[in-house]
C-alpha positions as CSV (number, residue, x, y, z in Angstrom):
1,M,-19.0,92.5,-46.3
2,N,-18.3,89.4,-47.9
3,D,-15.5,86.6,-46.4
4,L,-12.3,85.7,-48.6
5,T,-11.6,82.5,-50.1
6,C,-8.0,81.4,-50.0
7,V,-7.4,78.3,-51.8
8,I,-4.3,76.1,-51.9
9,L,-3.4,73.7,-54.8
10,G,-0.9,71.1,-52.7
11,G,-0.4,69.5,-49.6
12,G,3.1,68.9,-50.1
13,Y,6.0,70.8,-47.7
14,A,5.3,74.5,-49.2
15,G,1.2,74.0,-49.1
16,L,1.3,73.3,-45.7
17,Q,3.8,76.0,-44.8
18,A,1.4,78.3,-47.0
19,L,-1.3,77.4,-45.5
20,K,-0.1,77.9,-42.0
21,S,1.8,80.8,-42.4
22,I,-0.7,82.6,-44.3
23,Q,-3.6,82.0,-41.4
24,K,-0.9,83.5,-39.2
25,K,0.2,87.0,-40.6
26,T,-3.5,87.6,-42.1
27,R,-5.2,87.0,-38.5
28,G,-7.2,90.2,-37.5
29,I,-6.0,92.6,-40.4
30,T,-9.2,91.5,-42.9
31,N,-11.7,94.3,-41.2
32,G,-13.8,91.8,-39.8
33,R,-14.0,90.0,-42.6
34,R,-12.9,85.6,-42.3
35,I,-10.7,84.2,-44.6
36,R,-11.6,80.5,-45.6
37,F,-9.2,77.8,-46.2
38,I,-9.4,75.5,-48.8
39,L,-6.5,73.0,-49.8
40,I,-6.9,70.6,-52.5
41,D,-4.8,67.7,-53.0
42,K,-5.1,64.3,-55.2
43,Q,-4.0,62.3,-51.9
44,P,-6.1,61.3,-49.3
45,G,-3.5,62.9,-46.7
46,H,-0.4,64.6,-46.9
47,L,2.7,62.5,-48.7
48,R,6.2,62.5,-46.7
49,K,7.9,62.7,-49.8
50,L,11.1,63.5,-47.8
51,R,10.3,59.3,-47.1
52,M,9.8,58.2,-49.9
53,F,12.7,55.4,-49.6
54,R,11.7,54.4,-46.5
55,P,8.7,51.7,-47.6
56,T,11.3,50.4,-50.1
57,A,12.4,48.5,-46.8
58,T,9.9,48.1,-44.4
59,E,6.5,48.7,-43.9
60,E,5.8,52.3,-42.8
61,Q,3.1,54.5,-43.7
62,I,4.4,57.9,-45.4
63,I,0.4,59.2,-46.4
64,I,-0.5,61.0,-42.8
65,P,-4.4,61.6,-42.6
66,W,-4.8,65.5,-42.9
67,N,-6.3,65.8,-39.1
68,Q,-3.1,64.5,-37.6
69,L,-1.3,67.5,-38.6
70,N,-0.7,70.4,-36.6
71,L,-3.4,72.1,-38.9
72,K,-6.6,73.7,-38.1
73,D,-9.3,76.1,-39.6
74,F,-9.0,74.6,-43.3
75,E,-11.0,72.6,-45.5
76,F,-9.5,69.7,-47.4
77,V,-11.1,68.7,-51.3
78,Q,-9.7,65.4,-52.6
79,G,-9.1,66.0,-56.1
80,K,-6.7,66.8,-59.2
81,V,-6.9,70.2,-60.5
82,T,-7.5,70.5,-64.5
83,S,-7.3,74.5,-64.8
84,V,-7.5,78.1,-62.9
85,Q,-9.8,80.3,-65.0
86,S,-8.0,83.6,-63.5
87,T,-10.5,86.2,-65.3
88,E,-13.6,84.4,-63.2
89,K,-11.4,83.5,-60.6
90,W,-12.4,79.5,-60.6
91,V,-10.7,76.5,-60.3
92,R,-11.5,73.8,-61.7
93,Y,-11.0,69.6,-61.0
94,I,-11.9,66.0,-61.0
95,D,-12.7,64.9,-57.0
96,S,-12.3,61.8,-56.1
97,Q,-15.3,60.0,-57.2
98,G,-14.5,61.6,-61.1
99,N,-16.6,64.4,-60.8
100,D,-15.9,67.8,-62.3
101,K,-16.2,70.4,-60.4
102,R,-15.0,74.3,-59.5
103,I,-14.1,76.5,-56.3
104,R,-14.1,79.8,-56.6
105,Y,-11.2,81.8,-55.3
106,D,-10.5,85.2,-54.2
107,L,-6.4,84.4,-53.4
108,L,-5.2,80.9,-54.7
109,V,-1.6,79.7,-53.9
110,V,-0.6,77.1,-56.2
111,T,1.8,74.5,-54.8
112,V,1.8,71.7,-56.7
113,G,5.3,70.5,-57.1
114,S,7.4,67.9,-58.5
115,V,7.2,64.8,-59.5
116,V,9.8,62.0,-59.8
117,R,11.4,61.5,-63.6
118,Q,10.7,58.3,-65.1
119,P,12.5,56.5,-67.2
120,D,11.0,55.5,-70.7
121,P,8.8,52.4,-70.6
122,D,11.3,50.6,-72.5
123,Q,13.8,50.8,-70.1
124,G,12.7,48.3,-67.8
125,G,13.1,48.9,-63.5
126,I,11.2,50.4,-61.4
127,A,10.9,53.6,-60.7
128,L,10.5,55.1,-57.2
129,T,8.3,57.6,-57.7
130,D,5.4,57.0,-55.0
131,P,4.2,55.1,-52.1
132,Q,3.0,52.5,-54.5
133,A,6.0,52.1,-56.3
134,A,7.9,51.7,-52.9
135,E,5.6,49.0,-51.8
136,H,6.1,47.3,-55.5
137,I,10.2,47.3,-54.8
138,R,10.0,46.0,-51.0
139,E,7.7,43.1,-52.6
140,R,9.6,42.1,-55.2
141,W,12.9,42.1,-53.2
142,R,11.6,40.2,-50.7
143,A,10.6,37.9,-53.1
144,N,13.9,37.2,-54.7
145,L,15.2,36.6,-51.4
146,R,12.7,33.9,-50.8
147,K,13.5,32.2,-54.3
148,A,17.1,32.6,-53.8
149,A,16.7,30.7,-50.6
150,R,15.0,28.2,-52.5
151,E,17.6,28.2,-55.5
152,M,20.7,25.7,-56.3
153,N,22.2,27.5,-59.1
154,P,24.9,29.5,-57.4
155,E,24.9,32.4,-60.0
156,E,21.5,33.1,-60.2
157,R,21.3,33.0,-56.3
158,K,23.9,35.8,-56.5
159,R,21.4,37.6,-59.2
160,L,18.2,36.9,-57.3
161,M,20.0,39.0,-54.4
162,T,21.3,42.1,-56.2
163,I,19.9,45.6,-56.4
164,A,21.3,48.4,-59.0
165,V,20.1,51.9,-57.9
166,A,20.0,53.9,-60.8
167,G,20.9,57.5,-59.9
168,A,23.5,58.9,-57.1
169,G,21.5,61.9,-55.4
170,I,20.5,62.1,-52.1
171,S,17.2,59.8,-52.7
172,G,19.1,57.6,-54.6
173,I,22.0,57.3,-51.4
174,E,19.2,56.9,-49.4
175,T,17.5,54.0,-50.8
176,S,20.7,52.5,-51.6
177,A,21.8,52.5,-47.8
178,E,18.2,51.2,-46.5
179,L,17.9,48.6,-48.5
180,A,21.3,47.2,-48.4
181,L,20.7,47.2,-44.4
182,A,17.0,46.0,-45.0
183,M,18.4,42.8,-47.5
184,R,21.1,41.8,-44.8
185,K,18.6,41.9,-42.1
186,E,15.7,39.9,-44.1
187,A,18.5,37.2,-45.7
188,A,19.9,36.2,-42.4
189,P,17.0,34.0,-41.2
190,L,16.7,32.6,-44.8
191,G,20.0,31.1,-44.1
192,L,21.3,33.2,-46.8
193,N,25.1,34.1,-46.8
194,L,25.0,37.5,-46.1
195,S,27.8,38.1,-48.5
196,D,25.7,37.3,-51.5
197,V,23.7,40.2,-51.0
198,T,24.6,43.2,-53.2
199,V,23.5,47.0,-53.6
200,Y,25.0,48.9,-56.3
201,M,24.7,52.2,-56.8
202,L,25.7,53.6,-60.3
203,N,26.6,57.3,-60.0
204,A,26.8,58.8,-63.8
205,K,29.3,61.1,-62.7
206,E,32.5,61.2,-61.6
207,R,31.6,61.4,-57.5
208,L,29.1,61.9,-55.3
209,L,27.2,65.4,-55.0
210,P,29.6,67.5,-57.0
211,E,28.3,70.6,-55.1
212,V,29.0,69.4,-51.5
213,S,33.0,69.2,-50.1
214,G,35.5,66.3,-50.5
215,K,35.3,66.1,-46.9
216,L,31.6,65.0,-47.0
217,R,32.2,62.8,-50.3
218,R,34.9,61.0,-48.1
219,K,32.8,60.6,-44.9
220,L,29.8,59.5,-47.2
221,D,31.5,56.7,-49.8
222,Q,32.7,55.3,-45.9
223,Q,29.6,55.1,-44.3
224,L,28.1,53.9,-47.6
225,T,30.7,50.8,-48.0
226,E,29.5,50.9,-43.9
227,C,25.7,50.0,-44.9
228,G,27.0,47.5,-47.8
229,V,26.5,49.7,-50.9
230,T,29.3,49.9,-53.9
231,V,28.9,53.0,-55.3
232,L,30.0,52.6,-59.2
233,H,30.9,55.9,-60.5
234,N,30.9,57.1,-64.1
235,R,28.5,54.3,-64.8
236,K,24.9,55.3,-66.4
237,A,22.3,52.3,-66.5
238,L,20.4,52.3,-70.3
239,R,18.1,49.5,-69.8
240,E,17.1,46.5,-68.0
241,E,15.8,43.0,-69.6
242,A,15.0,39.7,-67.8
243,G,17.7,40.2,-65.1
244,S,20.3,42.0,-66.9
245,L,21.1,46.1,-66.5
246,A,23.1,46.9,-69.5
247,L,25.5,50.0,-69.1
248,H,26.7,53.1,-71.5
249,D,29.9,51.5,-71.2
250,G,28.7,48.5,-72.7
251,V,28.9,46.3,-69.8
252,C,26.0,44.1,-68.3
253,M,25.4,43.7,-65.4
254,S,23.0,40.5,-63.3
255,V,20.5,42.0,-61.3
256,G,17.1,40.8,-59.2
257,L,16.3,44.0,-59.3
258,C,16.9,48.0,-60.9
259,I,15.8,50.4,-59.1
260,W,15.6,54.3,-61.3
261,T,16.2,57.2,-58.9
262,L,16.9,59.7,-61.6
263,G,15.7,63.3,-59.6
264,L,12.7,65.3,-60.0
265,I,10.9,67.8,-62.4
266,P,8.2,70.1,-62.3
267,N,4.9,68.8,-61.7
268,P,3.8,68.2,-65.7
269,G,0.0,68.6,-64.7
270,L,0.7,72.7,-64.4
271,K,1.1,72.2,-68.4
272,G,-2.9,71.9,-68.6
273,M,-3.7,74.1,-65.8
274,G,-3.7,77.4,-68.1
275,L,-1.0,79.4,-65.7
276,P,2.7,81.0,-67.7
277,L,5.2,78.5,-67.5
278,T,9.1,78.7,-68.3
279,P,10.5,76.5,-71.2
280,E,11.7,74.4,-67.9
281,G,8.0,73.7,-67.2
282,K,7.5,76.3,-64.2
283,V,5.2,79.0,-63.1
284,K,6.8,82.1,-64.1
285,V,6.2,84.4,-60.9
286,D,7.9,87.4,-59.6
287,E,9.9,88.5,-57.1
288,C,6.8,88.6,-54.9
289,Y,6.0,85.0,-55.7
290,R,3.2,86.7,-57.9
291,V,2.2,84.5,-60.8
292,K,2.8,87.0,-63.7
293,G,-0.4,88.1,-65.4
294,M,-3.0,86.7,-62.9
295,P,-4.0,88.8,-60.3
296,N,-4.5,87.4,-56.6
297,V,-2.4,83.8,-57.9
298,Y,1.2,83.1,-55.8
299,C,3.0,80.2,-56.6
300,I,5.9,78.9,-54.5
301,G,8.1,75.4,-54.1
302,D,9.3,73.1,-56.9
303,C,6.7,74.2,-59.1
304,S,7.7,77.7,-58.9
305,G,10.4,79.7,-61.4
306,I,11.8,81.5,-58.6
307,V,14.7,83.9,-59.4
308,D,16.5,85.4,-56.5
309,P,16.6,89.4,-57.6
310,R,19.9,90.0,-56.2
311,D,21.9,87.9,-58.3
312,G,19.6,85.7,-60.7
313,R,20.5,82.6,-59.3
314,A,17.1,80.3,-59.8
315,T,15.7,78.5,-56.3
316,Q,16.9,74.7,-55.8
317,M,14.0,72.6,-55.8
318,T,14.5,71.4,-52.0
319,C,12.3,71.2,-49.0
320,F,14.4,73.8,-47.2
321,E,13.8,76.0,-49.6
322,A,9.9,75.4,-49.9
323,G,9.4,76.4,-45.9
324,E,11.6,79.5,-46.7
325,Q,9.2,80.4,-49.4
326,G,6.3,79.6,-47.3
327,L,6.8,81.6,-44.4
328,R,7.9,84.9,-46.6
329,L,4.5,84.5,-48.7
330,G,2.4,85.3,-45.4
331,K,4.2,88.4,-45.0
332,I,3.8,88.9,-49.0
333,V,-0.1,88.3,-49.0
334,T,-0.5,90.1,-45.7
335,A,0.7,93.3,-47.5
336,D,-1.0,92.9,-50.7
337,L,-4.1,92.8,-48.3
338,E,-2.9,95.8,-47.0
339,G,-2.1,97.9,-50.0
340,R,2.2,98.4,-48.8
341,P,5.1,97.4,-50.5
342,A,5.5,93.6,-49.6
343,P,9.0,92.0,-49.0
344,S,10.8,90.2,-52.1
345,H,12.8,86.9,-52.4
346,H,16.3,85.7,-51.2
347,S,17.9,82.6,-51.8
348,A,17.5,80.8,-48.6
349,K,21.3,79.4,-48.5
350,S,23.4,82.5,-49.9
351,N,26.1,81.8,-47.8
352,L,25.5,78.5,-46.1
353,D,25.1,75.2,-47.3
354,V,23.3,72.2,-44.8
355,F,23.2,68.9,-45.9
356,T,21.2,65.9,-43.5
357,I,21.1,62.4,-45.3
358,A,19.3,59.2,-43.7
359,L,21.7,55.9,-44.1
360,G,19.1,53.2,-41.9
361,Q,19.0,54.4,-38.8
362,K,22.1,56.4,-38.7
363,G,22.8,59.5,-41.1
364,V,25.4,62.1,-42.1
365,F,25.3,65.9,-41.1
366,W,26.9,68.4,-43.4
367,I,27.3,72.4,-42.7
368,R,29.9,74.7,-44.7
369,K,29.8,78.2,-43.8
370,R,32.6,81.3,-44.2
371,G,35.7,78.3,-44.2
372,L,34.0,75.9,-41.4
373,D,33.7,72.3,-43.1
374,M,32.1,70.2,-40.2
375,V,30.6,66.6,-41.0
376,L,28.8,64.5,-38.3
377,T,27.9,60.7,-38.4
378,G,26.1,58.7,-36.2
379,K,22.7,58.0,-34.6
380,L,22.9,62.1,-34.3
381,P,23.0,62.9,-37.5
382,G,19.8,60.4,-38.3
383,R,18.0,61.7,-35.4
384,I,18.2,65.7,-37.3
385,K,16.9,64.0,-40.4
386,K,13.9,62.6,-38.7
387,L,13.4,66.0,-36.9
388,V,13.9,67.9,-40.1
389,E,11.4,65.3,-41.7
390,D,8.8,65.6,-38.8
391,T,8.6,69.9,-39.2
392,A,8.3,69.6,-42.8
393,S,5.3,67.8,-42.1
394,M,3.9,69.1,-39.2
395,L,3.2,66.1,-37.2
396,R,1.8,66.7,-33.5
């Protein structure tokens, strides 16, 4: 009797949880057949996407080698997937040396996730898309501070010490706070006036995070101010060129650096893989994460068009949702292998809202459930955030 091969495309948070869950749930139920697990990812290690803001301010490594994760009994293949041929059960990919290769599968799990939305090339600035962009941002503001220390013109010095972060989601909030704190720390030894360090966060909406409570927003505004971030509401950045950032209302801001944090979109690489997609670019799946029209193929995480069958709500693109889906997928795959009914999807947060936001070494933790509206600030929420991130990344 032949062994089975389970191929997982993508080693992000959803992929890691899917791998661990399927391994655990299928142990001992395959009638003596061994399941061989293969993880394919274009990165040489697990990218800690929730920590993307950190390398903008400090030299933190956010790509973790696979052998440093709390996972075992799987093979890793570095490559970029180009197509899925469901009839023959092949996955085609380009390996790290540029060779066109393929792997046969019996079970396939697609977890290629999402990417950061990028501005148009002529809009200038730097989009916080990956670790290389984060490093580029860090090099730029540090170089600007060194230039400011030699600059005699006070207006030019002020410009060099000013950053605008365009986008006020959680990524924009965490990036703004991290940069404001880091710039002040590095400006002091250079003899610069700390009051000239300016980080603007541009929010195109009337208020931060419309889905949260007013209590959290007030606390968040207060904490951002303490970090040194100036939040500008109803301000949409259009284009940065030569140190001038044009806003939608005709105002131009003098900045040393513009950073775009424009949210997430489903991985555009899905368009060429041969998978059925929704108009939004997500993979079409049923209530058990099975890809429509492709037997033994599943999809979860940010790239999956999952809809709660109870109320028709689309799932959110969050690490928490991805983790819950990964846990449930192990049960679904096991049920399918045994030929019995599988559990269906339900939204992870039907009556519960939770946020953890990092603000330097501190943070904000918020929970809302059945009338409870609780906000914690300080070092404890920062530790909670770090614990959540480490758990999602399955660090040893």
